[in-house]
Short mmCIF file of the C-alpha atoms (twelve columns), coordinates in Angstrom:
data_MODEL
# 
_entry.id   MODEL 
# 
loop_
_atom_site.group_PDB 
_atom_site.id 
_atom_site.type_symbol 
_atom_site.label_atom_id 
_atom_site.label_alt_id 
_atom_site.label_comp_id 
_atom_site.label_asym_id 
_atom_site.label_seq_id 
_atom_site.Cartn_x 
_atom_site.Cartn_y 
_atom_site.Cartn_z 
_atom_site.pdbx_PDB_model_num 
ATOM 1  C CA . MET A 1  -96.303 -78.436 155.313 1 
ATOM 2  C CA . SER A 2  -93.671 -79.477 152.996 1 
ATOM 3  C CA . GLU A 3  -94.157 -81.018 149.595 1 
ATOM 4  C CA . PRO A 4  -93.471 -85.019 149.473 1 
ATOM 5  C CA . ALA A 5  -90.030 -85.804 148.219 1 
ATOM 6  C CA . ARG A 6  -90.075 -86.962 144.510 1 
ATOM 7  C CA . GLU A 7  -87.775 -89.129 143.024 1 
ATOM 8  C CA . ILE A 8  -84.886 -87.537 141.150 1 
ATOM 9  C CA . ASP A 9  -84.177 -88.518 137.587 1 
ATOM 10 C CA . TYR A 10 -80.790 -89.383 136.529 1 
ATOM 11 C CA . ALA A 11 -79.691 -89.670 133.174 1 
ATOM 12 C CA . THR A 12 -77.798 -92.921 132.350 1 
ATOM 13 C CA . LYS A 13 -74.775 -93.143 130.202 1 
ATOM 14 C CA . ALA A 14 -77.028 -94.776 127.579 1 
ATOM 15 C CA . ASP A 15 -79.339 -91.805 127.817 1 
ATOM 16 C CA . ILE A 16 -76.756 -89.285 127.244 1 
ATOM 17 C CA . ASP A 17 -75.224 -91.492 124.335 1 
ATOM 18 C CA . VAL A 18 -78.680 -91.443 122.705 1 
ATOM 19 C CA . LEU A 19 -78.715 -87.613 123.229 1 
ATOM 20 C CA . ARG A 20 -75.294 -87.198 121.818 1 
ATOM 21 C CA . ALA A 21 -76.275 -89.272 118.697 1 
ATOM 22 C CA . GLU A 22 -79.464 -87.211 118.124 1 
ATOM 23 C CA . MET A 23 -77.638 -83.895 118.496 1 
ATOM 24 C CA . LYS A 24 -74.962 -85.284 116.093 1 
ATOM 25 C CA . ALA A 25 -77.781 -86.258 113.508 1 
ATOM 26 C CA . LEU A 26 -79.376 -82.785 113.982 1 
ATOM 27 C CA . ARG A 27 -76.316 -80.936 113.435 1 
ATOM 28 C CA . ALA A 28 -75.864 -82.931 110.278 1 
ATOM 29 C CA . GLU A 29 -79.175 -82.140 108.866 1 
ATOM 30 C CA . VAL A 30 -78.680 -78.412 109.793 1 
ATOM 31 C CA . LYS A 31 -75.290 -78.333 107.993 1 
ATOM 32 C CA . ALA A 32 -76.811 -79.986 104.888 1 
ATOM 33 C CA . GLU A 33 -79.801 -77.526 104.930 1 
ATOM 34 C CA . ILE A 34 -77.212 -74.544 105.072 1 
ATOM 35 C CA . ALA A 35 -75.229 -76.111 102.313 1 
ATOM 36 C CA . GLY A 36 -78.176 -76.338 99.988  1 
ATOM 37 C CA . VAL A 37 -79.225 -72.626 100.762 1 
ATOM 38 C CA . GLU A 38 -75.729 -71.562 100.180 1 
ATOM 39 C CA . THR A 39 -75.696 -73.444 96.734  1 
ATOM 40 C CA . ARG A 40 -79.012 -71.901 95.787  1 
ATOM 41 C CA . MET A 41 -77.901 -68.358 96.820  1 
ATOM 42 C CA . MET A 42 -74.526 -68.619 94.938  1 
ATOM 43 C CA . ARG A 43 -76.324 -69.916 91.767  1 
ATOM 44 C CA . THR A 44 -78.639 -66.869 91.925  1 
ATOM 45 C CA . LEU A 45 -75.688 -64.573 92.523  1 
ATOM 46 C CA . TYR A 46 -73.812 -65.869 89.591  1 
ATOM 47 C CA . ALA A 47 -76.948 -65.680 87.320  1 
ATOM 48 C CA . VAL A 48 -77.363 -62.142 88.229  1 
ATOM 49 C CA . ALA A 49 -73.454 -61.435 87.652  1 
ATOM 50 C CA . ALA A 50 -73.796 -63.004 84.271  1 
ATOM 51 C CA . ALA A 51 -76.907 -61.004 83.452  1 
ATOM 52 C CA . LEU A 52 -75.198 -57.694 84.260  1 
ATOM 53 C CA . LEU A 53 -71.842 -58.695 82.479  1 
ATOM 54 C CA . ALA A 54 -74.004 -59.619 79.493  1 
ATOM 55 C CA . GLY A 55 -75.777 -56.234 79.699  1 
ATOM 56 C CA . GLN A 56 -72.628 -54.462 79.878  1 
ATOM 57 C CA . VAL A 57 -71.024 -56.191 76.959  1 
ATOM 58 C CA . ALA A 58 -74.108 -55.680 74.761  1 
ATOM 59 C CA . SER A 59 -73.778 -51.883 75.658  1 
ATOM 60 C CA . VAL A 60 -70.210 -51.682 74.634  1 
ATOM 61 C CA . PHE A 61 -70.844 -53.398 71.315  1 
ATOM 62 C CA . ALA A 62 -73.863 -51.162 70.719  1 
ATOM 63 C CA . LEU A 63 -71.505 -48.101 71.474  1 
ATOM 64 C CA . LEU A 64 -68.770 -49.410 69.126  1 
ATOM 65 C CA . ARG A 65 -71.569 -49.936 66.443  1 
ATOM 66 C CA . LEU A 66 -72.686 -46.178 66.912  1 
ATOM 67 C CA . LEU A 67 -69.078 -45.119 66.713  1 
ATOM 68 C CA . GLY A 68 -68.058 -47.191 63.845  1 
# 
């Protein structure tokens, strides 16, 4: 015995337009989130690099003080 035929669901142009708009909004949210993460990561990287550079400069001055 075969299953009864069920009605096929078709997406209308309006449905596709709504989905397209939702995908576009989601893509914008993801891009904004990635940009925020990238900004925080770069700030951390710059802070670490500045701390390392400051340490190196302090070491050079300490060495010069010992030699002078």
